[in-house]
Backbone as a chain_set.jsonl record, in Angstrom:
{"seq": "MKYFSLGQQQILFILALLLLGILTFKFYYHPPLPPEEIVKEIVVEVLGEIQKPGIYIFKNPPTLREAIEKAGGLKETAQFDSISSTEVLETGTLLTVAKESQIPPHPSLLPPGEKEKDEGLLLKGGHGGIKRADLKIRISRMAANKLLVFSIPLDLNRVSMEDLCLIPGIGESLAQEIITYRERRRGFRLVEELKNVKGIGEKKYQSFKTFFIIRP", "coords": {"N": [[76.362, 40.832, 297.581], [78.689, 42.814, 299.25], [78.55, 46.152, 300.241], [80.424, 49.133, 300.791], [79.993, 51.577, 303.27], [79.329, 55.128, 303.032], [81.046, 56.501, 304.751], [83.028, 54.576, 305.187], [84.019, 54.37, 302.586], [85.178, 56.868, 302.295], [87.228, 56.718, 304.159], [88.796, 54.65, 303.036], [89.514, 55.923, 300.701], [91.118, 57.989, 301.634], [93.179, 56.483, 302.783], [94.205, 55.316, 300.486], [95.206, 57.548, 299.124], [97.167, 58.286, 300.935], [98.887, 56.064, 300.827], [99.668, 56.254, 298.157], [101.016, 58.666, 298.273], [103.171, 57.98, 299.943], [104.534, 56.072, 298.364], [105.202, 57.646, 296.16], [106.943, 59.528, 297.363], [108.967, 57.817, 298.158], [110.068, 56.793, 295.763], [110.575, 58.931, 294.098], [111.602, 61.112, 295.451], [114.627, 62.598, 296.192], [116.944, 63.083, 298.57], [118.816, 66.074, 299.215], [122.269, 66.112, 298.37], [124.962, 66.054, 300.693], [126.874, 69.034, 301.124], [129.908, 69.277, 299.289], [133.066, 69.094, 300.746], [135.167, 71.803, 300.555], [138.327, 71.68, 299.456], [141.178, 73.391, 299.859], [143.971, 73.558, 298.083], [147.421, 73.705, 298.895], [150.008, 75.127, 297.298], [153.38, 74.753, 296.607], [156.522, 75.643, 295.376], [159.705, 74.223, 294.958], [163.075, 74.796, 294.503], [166.502, 74.534, 293.325], [169.313, 73.58, 295.314], [168.413, 70.826, 295.898], [167.048, 67.482, 296.088], [164.832, 66.724, 294.432], [163.68, 68.915, 292.511], [160.755, 70.929, 291.994], [157.143, 71.4, 291.719], [154.984, 71.167, 294.428], [152.105, 69.815, 296.056], [150.1, 70.375, 298.859], [147.873, 69.328, 301.468], [147.509, 70.769, 303.728], [148.863, 73.869, 305.01], [152.318, 73.731, 304.665], [155.34, 73.43, 306.652], [158.541, 75.056, 306.345], [160.53, 73.113, 306.533], [159.026, 70.749, 305.998], [158.279, 71.166, 303.324], [160.746, 71.113, 301.976], [161.599, 68.548, 302.613], [159.654, 67.031, 301.318], [160.414, 67.48, 298.763], [162.473, 65.801, 298.464], [164.616, 66.421, 299.998], [167.748, 68.055, 300.9], [170.58, 68.393, 298.683], [173.04, 68.351, 299.827], [174.396, 67.572, 303.039], [172.955, 69.157, 305.775], [172.108, 71.09, 308.642], [168.992, 71.82, 310.001], [167.709, 74.874, 311.23], [165.951, 75.131, 314.237], [163.959, 77.019, 314.64], [163.498, 78.676, 312.3], [162.913, 76.667, 310.432], [160.406, 75.8, 311.05], [158.626, 77.597, 310.105], [155.527, 78.439, 308.685], [154.321, 77.963, 305.422], [152.693, 79.764, 302.799], [150.26, 79.292, 300.146], [151.521, 79.286, 296.81], [154.113, 79.91, 297.327], [157.593, 80.183, 296.65], [160.437, 78.374, 297.15], [163.839, 78.746, 297.174], [166.726, 77.059, 297.27], [170.031, 77.663, 297.637], [173.568, 78.014, 297.083], [175.421, 80.478, 298.781], [176.884, 82.137, 297.085], [175.481, 81.925, 294.755], [173.083, 83.215, 295.005], [171.274, 86.045, 294.041], [172.247, 89.45, 294.728], [170.895, 91.598, 297.334], [168.336, 94.001, 296.44], [169.244, 96.608, 297.122], [171.92, 96.425, 296.776], [172.395, 96.089, 294.149], [173.508, 97.186, 290.878], [172.911, 100.64, 289.798], [169.717, 101.237, 288.381], [169.115, 98.588, 287.958], [167.159, 95.809, 289.064], [165.71, 93.213, 291.083], [163.774, 90.614, 289.582], [161.444, 89.787, 290.92], [159.925, 91.761, 293.093], [160.307, 92.586, 296.548], [161.389, 90.251, 297.578], [162.414, 88.08, 300.161], [165.166, 87.437, 302.121], [165.463, 85.087, 304.346], [166.14, 85.339, 307.849], [169.518, 84.935, 309.021], [170.731, 81.964, 307.851], [168.509, 81.197, 306.446], [167.204, 79.122, 307.813], [168.875, 76.973, 307.647], [171.718, 75.607, 309.007], [174.514, 76.229, 307.8], [177.397, 77.386, 306.304], [177.5, 78.059, 303.584], [174.994, 77.738, 302.418], [171.777, 78.932, 301.664], [168.31, 79.858, 302.029], [165.897, 81.213, 300.0], [162.851, 82.841, 300.229], [160.197, 83.418, 298.179], [157.864, 84.366, 295.597], [156.058, 82.218, 293.374], [156.359, 82.074, 289.776], [154.287, 84.171, 287.727], [152.804, 82.914, 285.652], [152.689, 80.299, 286.547], [151.341, 80.568, 288.962], [148.832, 81.322, 288.013], [148.033, 79.011, 286.695], [147.38, 77.366, 288.813], [145.26, 78.705, 289.818], [145.845, 80.735, 291.63], [145.678, 83.907, 292.949], [147.197, 86.941, 291.652], [149.464, 89.363, 292.996], [148.28, 92.499, 293.009], [149.699, 94.817, 293.36], [152.283, 94.221, 292.732], [152.481, 92.835, 290.397], [153.784, 92.507, 287.098], [153.778, 94.319, 283.93], [154.015, 92.545, 281.817], [153.146, 90.18, 283.006], [150.515, 90.849, 283.59], [149.415, 90.763, 281.081], [149.035, 88.091, 280.72], [146.607, 87.432, 281.628], [143.358, 86.59, 280.622], [141.705, 88.775, 278.419], [143.09, 91.037, 279.06], [145.099, 93.221, 277.457], [148.102, 94.757, 276.07], [147.679, 97.566, 276.113], [145.667, 97.952, 278.065], [146.915, 96.801, 280.231], [148.984, 98.612, 280.573], [147.523, 100.837, 281.368], [146.663, 99.984, 283.871], [149.1, 99.759, 285.231], [149.932, 102.424, 285.117], [147.912, 103.718, 286.606], [148.396, 102.504, 289.077], [150.968, 103.44, 289.696], [150.475, 106.177, 289.803], [148.688, 106.391, 291.941], [150.183, 105.357, 293.905], [150.018, 102.639, 294.469], [147.514, 100.027, 294.814], [144.78, 99.995, 297.048], [142.568, 98.435, 297.359], [141.265, 95.642, 295.546], [139.009, 96.287, 294.18], [139.411, 98.825, 293.223], [140.195, 98.608, 290.647], [138.104, 99.189, 289.006], [138.276, 101.863, 288.664], [140.185, 102.267, 286.827], [141.035, 103.385, 283.607], [139.176, 102.121, 280.957], [138.259, 99.87, 282.2], [135.298, 98.666, 283.214], [132.345, 97.846, 285.134], [131.603, 95.302, 284.194], [133.981, 94.205, 283.069], [135.532, 94.305, 285.331], [134.316, 92.391, 286.993], [135.049, 90.085, 285.665], [137.777, 90.113, 285.969], [138.459, 90.288, 288.671], [138.889, 87.974, 290.256], [141.416, 87.206, 289.659], [143.232, 88.639, 291.069], [144.824, 89.933, 294.058], [145.402, 91.798, 297.065], [148.349, 91.964, 298.582], [150.041, 92.156, 301.735]], "CA": [[77.577, 41.635, 297.483], [78.773, 43.757, 300.351], [78.917, 47.515, 299.853], [80.971, 49.972, 301.862], [79.221, 52.784, 303.551], [79.98, 56.358, 302.577], [82.151, 56.795, 305.678], [84.105, 53.627, 304.912], [84.615, 54.727, 301.303], [86.027, 58.048, 302.509], [88.435, 56.257, 304.857], [89.595, 53.923, 302.052], [90.063, 56.908, 299.76], [92.216, 58.679, 302.327], [94.28, 55.527, 302.912], [94.8, 55.157, 299.154], [96.0, 58.755, 298.866], [98.331, 58.23, 301.806], [99.779, 55.059, 300.266], [100.225, 56.812, 296.933], [101.996, 59.68, 298.668], [104.362, 57.297, 300.463], [105.242, 55.474, 297.23], [105.787, 58.743, 295.362], [108.068, 60.071, 298.12], [110.034, 56.833, 298.202], [110.71, 56.559, 294.475], [110.884, 60.162, 293.336], [112.282, 62.137, 296.251], [116.042, 62.346, 296.447], [117.432, 64.108, 299.509], [119.984, 66.788, 298.707], [123.55, 65.574, 298.78], [125.684, 66.969, 301.591], [127.821, 69.853, 300.368], [131.257, 68.747, 299.255], [134.036, 69.891, 301.483], [136.075, 72.481, 299.646], [139.71, 71.494, 299.877], [142.039, 74.39, 299.254], [145.316, 73.012, 297.992], [148.546, 74.596, 299.139], [150.989, 74.851, 296.244], [154.705, 75.282, 296.925], [157.572, 75.243, 294.436], [161.017, 74.125, 295.604], [164.125, 74.744, 293.484], [167.877, 74.732, 293.777], [170.168, 72.501, 295.796], [167.594, 69.784, 296.514], [167.048, 66.24, 295.308], [163.771, 66.649, 293.42], [163.054, 70.229, 292.306], [159.449, 70.871, 291.354], [155.989, 71.983, 292.398], [154.363, 70.176, 295.29], [150.787, 70.191, 296.561], [149.861, 69.93, 300.229], [146.505, 69.509, 301.942], [147.586, 71.799, 304.763], [150.068, 74.688, 304.849], [153.49, 73.03, 305.181], [156.449, 74.21, 307.176], [159.684, 75.093, 305.436], [161.17, 71.794, 306.587], [158.181, 69.763, 305.319], [158.329, 71.396, 301.884], [162.044, 70.642, 301.478], [161.634, 67.092, 302.754], [158.826, 66.437, 300.271], [161.175, 67.604, 297.529], [163.576, 64.852, 298.501], [165.678, 66.87, 300.888], [168.871, 68.794, 300.336], [171.621, 67.611, 298.027], [174.154, 68.245, 300.759], [174.009, 67.458, 304.434], [172.874, 70.431, 306.479], [171.274, 71.027, 309.844], [167.936, 72.829, 310.021], [167.497, 75.686, 312.419], [164.665, 74.681, 314.796], [162.963, 78.09, 314.592], [163.173, 79.04, 310.918], [162.407, 75.537, 309.666], [158.995, 75.551, 311.387], [157.791, 78.652, 309.531], [154.462, 77.902, 307.833], [154.342, 78.574, 304.093], [151.395, 79.958, 302.17], [150.195, 78.809, 298.774], [152.202, 80.15, 295.848], [155.471, 80.203, 297.787], [158.739, 79.607, 295.954], [161.631, 78.201, 297.974], [165.05, 78.545, 296.378], [167.868, 76.685, 298.098], [171.211, 77.891, 296.804], [174.793, 78.422, 297.757], [175.41, 81.923, 298.985], [177.452, 82.814, 295.916], [174.545, 81.817, 293.636], [171.891, 84.023, 295.272], [171.463, 87.441, 293.619], [172.331, 90.373, 295.851], [169.708, 92.361, 297.699], [168.153, 95.12, 295.516], [170.013, 97.793, 297.491], [173.308, 96.212, 296.392], [172.472, 95.957, 292.703], [173.915, 98.407, 290.192], [171.811, 101.565, 289.535], [168.876, 100.909, 287.235], [168.79, 97.165, 287.938], [166.42, 95.333, 290.23], [165.31, 91.814, 290.979], [162.532, 90.424, 288.829], [160.34, 89.742, 291.871], [160.152, 92.724, 294.162], [159.877, 92.17, 297.878], [161.928, 88.963, 297.986], [162.966, 88.132, 301.508], [166.182, 86.464, 302.487], [165.107, 84.843, 305.737], [167.241, 85.619, 308.762], [170.625, 83.993, 309.122], [170.908, 81.167, 306.643], [167.228, 80.716, 305.963], [166.763, 77.893, 308.447], [169.858, 75.907, 307.504], [172.982, 75.961, 309.613], [175.637, 75.884, 306.931], [177.931, 78.688, 305.911], [177.362, 78.387, 302.163], [173.652, 77.437, 301.929], [170.716, 79.82, 302.125], [166.997, 79.636, 301.431], [165.165, 82.44, 299.702], [161.407, 82.653, 300.15], [159.6, 84.41, 297.287], [156.609, 83.914, 294.988], [156.165, 81.507, 292.109], [156.144, 82.889, 288.579], [152.867, 84.483, 287.522], [152.139, 81.913, 284.809], [152.453, 79.109, 287.367], [150.278, 80.912, 289.906], [147.549, 81.32, 287.3], [147.68, 77.616, 286.411], [146.775, 76.814, 290.028], [144.205, 79.641, 290.239], [146.318, 81.54, 292.754], [145.647, 85.293, 292.487], [148.441, 87.704, 291.579], [149.496, 90.573, 293.813], [147.995, 93.619, 292.119], [150.681, 95.878, 293.56], [153.618, 93.786, 292.32], [152.445, 92.17, 289.097], [154.399, 93.285, 286.024], [152.95, 94.519, 282.748], [154.045, 91.291, 281.046], [152.301, 89.196, 283.679], [149.12, 91.27, 283.424], [148.967, 90.342, 279.743], [148.722, 86.665, 280.751], [145.215, 87.29, 282.057], [142.433, 86.729, 279.489], [140.985, 90.037, 278.34], [143.988, 92.165, 279.318], [146.151, 93.39, 276.462], [149.175, 95.672, 276.458], [147.184, 98.912, 276.407], [144.965, 97.934, 279.345], [147.931, 96.53, 281.247], [149.686, 99.87, 280.806], [146.617, 101.697, 282.134], [146.684, 99.489, 285.249], [150.394, 100.137, 285.801], [149.923, 103.886, 285.254], [147.051, 104.029, 287.756], [149.078, 102.04, 290.288], [152.071, 104.355, 289.989], [149.922, 107.488, 290.152], [148.05, 106.309, 293.262], [151.145, 104.7, 294.797], [149.54, 101.31, 294.829], [146.092, 99.761, 295.025], [144.378, 99.645, 298.411], [141.568, 97.384, 297.198], [141.143, 95.129, 294.181], [137.863, 96.969, 293.587], [139.883, 100.043, 292.58], [140.364, 98.35, 289.216], [136.991, 99.822, 288.29], [138.644, 103.254, 288.417], [141.171, 102.296, 285.751], [140.452, 103.675, 282.299], [138.979, 100.934, 280.122], [137.69, 98.773, 282.993], [134.002, 98.957, 283.802], [131.835, 96.841, 286.061], [131.602, 93.978, 283.562], [135.354, 93.706, 282.996], [136.014, 94.102, 286.7], [133.79, 91.122, 287.481], [135.795, 88.985, 285.041], [139.181, 90.203, 286.349], [138.724, 90.413, 290.112], [139.363, 86.739, 290.889], [142.818, 86.992, 289.307], [144.094, 89.539, 291.838], [144.733, 90.054, 295.507], [146.306, 92.797, 297.617], [149.177, 91.337, 299.617], [150.719, 93.142, 302.6]], "C": [[77.552, 42.701, 298.569], [79.237, 45.117, 299.842], [79.446, 48.262, 301.071], [80.091, 51.187, 302.05], [80.0, 54.001, 303.067], [81.171, 56.704, 303.459], [83.336, 55.887, 305.436], [84.81, 53.952, 303.607], [85.559, 55.926, 301.461], [87.328, 57.648, 303.193], [89.363, 55.525, 303.886], [90.255, 54.887, 301.069], [91.258, 57.636, 300.375], [93.432, 57.77, 302.464], [94.995, 55.329, 301.575], [95.68, 56.36, 298.81], [97.284, 58.742, 299.693], [99.362, 57.247, 301.278], [100.452, 55.574, 299.001], [101.293, 57.86, 297.249], [103.294, 59.067, 299.167], [105.189, 56.723, 299.329], [105.929, 56.547, 296.38], [107.018, 59.311, 296.05], [109.258, 59.125, 298.062], [110.794, 56.742, 296.891], [111.15, 57.828, 293.751], [111.624, 61.227, 294.148], [113.719, 61.717, 296.516], [116.552, 63.44, 297.38], [118.669, 64.789, 298.96], [121.275, 66.202, 299.244], [124.246, 66.563, 299.707], [126.705, 67.763, 300.802], [129.23, 69.286, 300.445], [132.199, 69.685, 299.999], [135.035, 70.493, 300.504], [137.49, 72.373, 300.199], [140.584, 72.492, 299.124], [143.464, 73.875, 299.27], [146.352, 74.092, 298.249], [149.654, 74.201, 298.165], [152.306, 75.526, 296.598], [155.706, 74.754, 295.897], [158.92, 75.279, 295.152], [162.071, 73.923, 294.521], [165.5, 74.833, 294.128], [168.569, 73.461, 294.228], [169.376, 71.451, 296.571], [167.528, 68.587, 295.57], [166.041, 66.231, 294.167], [163.081, 68.005, 293.267], [161.7, 70.074, 291.619], [158.38, 71.562, 292.178], [155.275, 70.881, 293.174], [153.063, 70.715, 295.89], [150.563, 69.556, 297.93], [148.391, 70.162, 300.585], [146.431, 70.612, 302.988], [148.858, 72.613, 304.557], [151.279, 73.989, 305.456], [154.485, 73.983, 305.842], [157.571, 74.185, 306.147], [160.372, 73.731, 305.379], [160.363, 70.754, 305.806], [158.243, 69.914, 303.806], [159.636, 70.865, 301.298], [162.137, 69.126, 301.562], [160.794, 66.413, 301.678], [159.528, 66.505, 298.917], [162.426, 66.73, 297.553], [164.71, 65.24, 299.412], [166.795, 67.578, 300.15], [169.873, 67.859, 299.669], [172.798, 67.382, 298.96], [173.624, 68.179, 302.189], [174.044, 68.819, 305.106], [171.92, 70.279, 307.649], [170.262, 72.158, 309.841], [167.946, 73.592, 311.338], [166.094, 75.395, 312.941], [163.584, 75.744, 314.716], [162.539, 78.373, 313.155], [162.525, 77.904, 310.155], [160.941, 75.24, 309.954], [158.085, 76.647, 310.848], [156.786, 78.054, 308.564], [154.42, 78.689, 306.52], [152.932, 78.704, 303.536], [151.432, 79.456, 300.733], [150.828, 79.809, 297.817], [153.62, 80.494, 296.231], [156.505, 79.494, 296.912], [159.908, 79.569, 296.919], [162.815, 77.949, 297.057], [166.209, 78.278, 297.323], [169.115, 76.799, 297.229], [172.411, 78.209, 297.666], [174.829, 79.942, 297.767], [175.904, 82.672, 297.765], [176.498, 82.817, 294.73], [173.32, 82.692, 293.811], [172.155, 85.464, 294.855], [171.521, 88.361, 294.818], [171.017, 91.055, 296.136], [169.581, 93.561, 296.767], [169.003, 96.335, 295.837], [171.466, 97.67, 297.078], [173.477, 96.064, 294.89], [172.929, 97.27, 292.069], [172.711, 99.301, 289.923], [171.033, 101.161, 288.287], [168.491, 99.453, 287.148], [168.014, 96.812, 289.2], [166.029, 93.884, 290.012], [163.975, 91.712, 290.257], [161.329, 90.45, 289.754], [160.65, 90.693, 293.014], [159.688, 92.137, 295.49], [160.37, 90.805, 298.285], [162.588, 89.098, 299.354], [164.019, 87.048, 301.67], [166.015, 86.234, 303.975], [166.345, 84.911, 306.609], [168.289, 84.534, 308.83], [170.828, 83.282, 307.806], [169.608, 80.508, 306.238], [166.798, 79.405, 306.564], [167.744, 76.756, 308.324], [171.18, 76.371, 308.099], [174.119, 75.437, 308.751], [176.118, 77.186, 306.327], [177.623, 79.056, 304.469], [175.988, 78.07, 301.589], [172.645, 78.424, 302.519], [169.421, 79.466, 301.422], [166.345, 80.99, 301.204], [163.689, 82.096, 299.547], [160.829, 83.774, 299.297], [158.285, 83.867, 296.745], [156.888, 83.187, 293.682], [155.91, 82.46, 290.946], [154.649, 83.033, 288.32], [152.154, 83.416, 286.7], [151.843, 80.633, 285.581], [151.353, 79.373, 288.394], [148.915, 80.825, 289.234], [147.087, 79.903, 286.976], [146.956, 76.996, 287.601], [145.708, 77.738, 290.619], [144.574, 80.392, 291.507], [146.388, 82.989, 292.287], [147.005, 85.977, 292.553], [148.333, 88.947, 292.453], [149.373, 91.78, 292.894], [149.025, 94.732, 292.242], [152.096, 95.481, 293.147], [153.644, 93.153, 290.941], [153.007, 93.084, 288.014], [153.435, 93.43, 284.852], [152.877, 93.242, 281.917], [153.137, 90.248, 281.669], [150.823, 89.556, 283.59], [148.564, 90.78, 282.096], [148.671, 88.844, 279.673], [147.261, 86.419, 281.089], [144.284, 87.512, 280.87], [141.675, 88.049, 279.531], [141.839, 91.26, 278.615], [145.095, 92.173, 278.266], [147.179, 94.398, 276.949], [148.646, 97.05, 276.87], [146.482, 98.966, 277.765], [145.944, 97.666, 280.487], [148.689, 97.808, 281.593], [148.831, 100.833, 281.614], [146.617, 101.285, 283.618], [147.977, 99.911, 285.942], [150.441, 101.643, 286.059], [149.094, 104.312, 286.464], [147.759, 103.66, 289.056], [150.205, 102.986, 290.687], [151.557, 105.719, 290.437], [149.336, 107.485, 291.555], [148.956, 105.671, 294.311], [150.607, 103.383, 295.353], [148.036, 101.233, 294.992], [145.855, 99.451, 296.496], [143.408, 98.477, 298.401], [141.575, 96.912, 295.753], [140.033, 95.864, 293.44], [138.254, 98.273, 292.893], [140.127, 99.851, 291.087], [139.269, 99.017, 288.398], [137.292, 101.284, 287.972], [139.652, 103.4, 287.276], [140.461, 102.523, 284.416], [140.363, 102.396, 281.461], [138.42, 99.742, 280.864], [136.387, 99.241, 283.629], [133.59, 97.834, 284.736], [131.933, 95.437, 285.475], [133.006, 93.39, 283.512], [135.905, 93.445, 284.39], [135.556, 92.754, 287.247], [134.56, 89.943, 286.902], [137.26, 88.966, 285.46], [139.432, 89.978, 287.835], [139.268, 89.142, 290.761], [140.836, 86.462, 290.597], [143.769, 87.781, 290.208], [143.822, 89.484, 293.33], [145.668, 91.184, 295.921], [147.06, 92.138, 298.758], [149.872, 92.414, 300.452], [152.191, 93.272, 302.235]], "O": [[76.553, 43.388, 298.781], [80.211, 45.207, 299.095], [78.999, 48.064, 302.201], [79.529, 51.736, 301.102], [81.182, 53.907, 302.736], [82.201, 57.154, 302.956], [84.487, 56.32, 305.467], [86.031, 53.835, 303.505], [86.614, 55.979, 300.83], [88.397, 58.162, 302.862], [90.575, 55.744, 303.901], [91.399, 54.693, 300.659], [92.271, 57.866, 299.716], [94.569, 58.208, 302.29], [96.217, 55.192, 301.524], [96.772, 56.199, 298.266], [98.349, 59.134, 299.216], [100.559, 57.534, 301.273], [101.647, 55.364, 298.791], [102.33, 57.933, 296.589], [104.381, 59.558, 298.863], [106.412, 56.864, 299.321], [107.068, 56.385, 295.944], [108.033, 59.553, 295.396], [110.404, 59.555, 297.936], [112.019, 56.627, 296.889], [112.017, 57.776, 292.879], [112.209, 62.146, 293.575], [113.982, 60.618, 297.003], [116.582, 64.61, 296.998], [119.489, 64.146, 298.305], [121.37, 65.842, 300.417], [124.13, 67.775, 299.524], [127.341, 67.221, 299.898], [129.693, 68.87, 301.508], [132.117, 70.907, 299.879], [135.666, 69.78, 299.725], [137.803, 72.904, 301.265], [140.706, 72.431, 297.9], [144.089, 73.766, 300.325], [146.174, 75.247, 297.865], [150.167, 73.083, 298.208], [152.344, 76.728, 296.859], [155.727, 73.561, 295.592], [159.237, 76.235, 295.859], [161.975, 72.995, 293.718], [165.64, 75.161, 295.306], [168.432, 72.406, 293.609], [169.633, 71.214, 297.752], [167.906, 68.677, 294.402], [166.353, 65.785, 293.063], [162.01, 68.22, 293.835], [161.52, 69.2, 290.772], [158.66, 72.213, 293.184], [154.998, 69.806, 292.642], [152.94, 71.903, 296.188], [150.802, 68.365, 298.13], [147.752, 71.077, 300.066], [145.418, 71.299, 303.115], [149.829, 72.109, 303.993], [151.271, 73.682, 306.648], [154.459, 75.191, 305.608], [157.551, 73.395, 305.203], [160.748, 73.259, 304.306], [160.93, 69.97, 305.044], [158.257, 68.92, 303.081], [159.631, 70.237, 300.239], [162.696, 68.489, 300.669], [161.163, 65.35, 301.178], [159.267, 65.689, 298.033], [163.331, 66.913, 296.739], [165.663, 64.481, 299.584], [166.78, 67.683, 298.924], [169.998, 66.692, 300.04], [173.468, 66.352, 298.894], [172.538, 68.673, 302.491], [175.036, 69.543, 305.02], [171.03, 69.429, 307.632], [170.629, 73.324, 309.696], [168.162, 73.024, 312.408], [165.138, 75.411, 312.166], [162.399, 75.41, 314.724], [161.352, 78.316, 312.832], [161.666, 78.148, 309.307], [160.295, 74.515, 309.198], [156.882, 76.626, 311.109], [157.153, 77.245, 307.711], [154.476, 79.918, 306.514], [152.08, 77.849, 303.777], [152.503, 79.225, 300.173], [150.693, 81.021, 297.986], [154.274, 81.283, 295.548], [156.309, 78.353, 296.494], [160.324, 80.601, 297.445], [162.785, 77.023, 296.247], [166.624, 79.154, 298.081], [169.24, 76.116, 296.213], [172.285, 78.617, 298.82], [174.319, 80.596, 296.857], [175.386, 83.742, 297.446], [176.666, 83.607, 293.8], [172.577, 82.896, 292.85], [173.155, 86.05, 295.27], [170.896, 88.073, 295.839], [170.127, 91.091, 295.286], [170.598, 94.102, 296.333], [169.444, 97.032, 294.923], [172.183, 98.67, 297.026], [174.602, 95.925, 294.409], [172.757, 98.34, 292.653], [171.592, 98.797, 289.825], [171.617, 100.791, 287.269], [167.627, 99.096, 286.347], [168.187, 97.425, 290.253], [166.02, 93.394, 288.882], [163.151, 92.625, 290.321], [160.307, 91.055, 289.429], [161.552, 90.438, 293.812], [158.789, 91.298, 295.536], [159.845, 90.227, 299.237], [163.234, 90.102, 299.655], [163.771, 85.877, 301.382], [166.384, 87.087, 304.781], [167.45, 84.587, 306.175], [167.979, 83.349, 308.709], [171.066, 83.909, 306.774], [169.607, 79.383, 305.74], [166.097, 78.633, 305.911], [167.487, 75.669, 308.841], [171.698, 77.422, 307.721], [174.617, 74.331, 308.962], [175.309, 78.002, 305.884], [177.495, 80.238, 304.15], [175.82, 78.125, 300.371], [172.664, 78.711, 303.716], [169.427, 78.853, 300.355], [166.256, 81.81, 302.119], [163.33, 81.17, 298.82], [160.952, 84.948, 299.646], [157.663, 83.004, 297.365], [157.842, 83.508, 292.973], [155.316, 83.524, 291.121], [153.855, 82.149, 288.643], [151.021, 83.05, 287.012], [150.854, 79.955, 285.301], [150.529, 78.499, 288.662], [147.959, 80.316, 289.818], [145.889, 79.623, 286.98], [146.033, 76.2, 287.429], [145.303, 77.576, 291.77], [143.721, 80.654, 292.355], [147.09, 83.281, 291.318], [147.848, 85.646, 293.386], [147.252, 89.51, 292.627], [150.267, 92.047, 292.09], [149.199, 95.514, 291.307], [153.011, 96.303, 293.203], [154.718, 92.954, 290.373], [152.742, 94.287, 288.008], [152.409, 92.752, 284.788], [151.824, 92.894, 281.383], [152.441, 89.518, 280.964], [149.971, 88.669, 283.522], [147.39, 90.426, 281.995], [148.117, 88.371, 278.681], [146.739, 85.328, 280.862], [144.406, 88.522, 280.178], [141.076, 88.4, 280.548], [141.388, 92.39, 278.432], [145.914, 91.257, 278.195], [147.134, 94.839, 278.098], [149.107, 97.63, 277.854], [146.676, 99.912, 278.529], [145.819, 98.235, 281.571], [148.999, 98.059, 282.757], [149.35, 101.567, 282.455], [146.576, 102.138, 284.505], [147.961, 100.362, 287.088], [150.933, 102.084, 287.097], [149.518, 105.159, 287.25], [147.724, 104.42, 290.024], [150.379, 103.297, 291.866], [152.125, 106.342, 291.334], [149.47, 108.468, 292.284], [148.553, 105.47, 295.456], [150.733, 103.078, 296.539], [147.37, 102.231, 295.269], [146.635, 98.73, 297.118], [143.414, 97.638, 299.302], [141.858, 97.689, 294.841], [140.102, 96.044, 292.225], [137.5, 98.774, 292.059], [140.252, 100.827, 290.346], [139.478, 99.368, 287.237], [136.643, 101.88, 287.113], [139.936, 104.507, 286.819], [139.422, 101.924, 284.14], [141.353, 101.686, 281.285], [138.132, 98.711, 280.256], [136.391, 100.121, 284.489], [134.399, 96.974, 285.084], [132.301, 94.493, 286.173], [133.212, 92.228, 283.864], [136.649, 92.489, 284.608], [136.333, 92.053, 287.896], [134.712, 88.915, 287.563], [137.926, 87.939, 285.332], [140.51, 89.522, 288.217], [140.033, 89.225, 291.721], [141.438, 85.585, 291.216], [144.985, 87.609, 290.119], [142.763, 89.057, 293.79], [146.622, 91.493, 295.207], [146.471, 91.795, 299.782], [150.248, 93.463, 299.928], [152.914, 94.052, 302.855]]}, "num_chains": 1, "name": "protein.A"}
């Protein structure tokens, strides 16, 4: 019977360990999966004088023309203005296509004590990108409950008390404290200022902060 020398036994032992290591690596090691690409959906709601009113989701920020075309186009024939129709829309935008007589007047023309539900609505120049005497497009923001469904933060300086109460953990009393602070300070500069509101500490702030944004 042939015996291996001590040196040969050491070499065989090393080879066995190496083979065992290779097998272990092959069957038990799983390389980390490449990070998934985060796709931020662009949500736009289109209402009014169009074929298919509703909420539409885009992979990339759409232009005004693209949003209306995805909603089936206008009910009536109209010519798009080449400049206004190429305006890029951000997520949470509400497009309302209406006849001029159906669009509420600008806040400055409303009777004393009345104001539009959504402050800061803009009636885009001319006829909102459509060359037609009786059609206009108003660009505003979707309702708060719809924004929250799509995890789109609310503008902390424009959100109403009723909309604040839609956020988990915020009741009427806390919502009133937020509104009071906002009025006293003439608006929030940073979302982090919520920590200065009575009744909101660090813990509550951490749970609320993703629901808000400061819009220009």
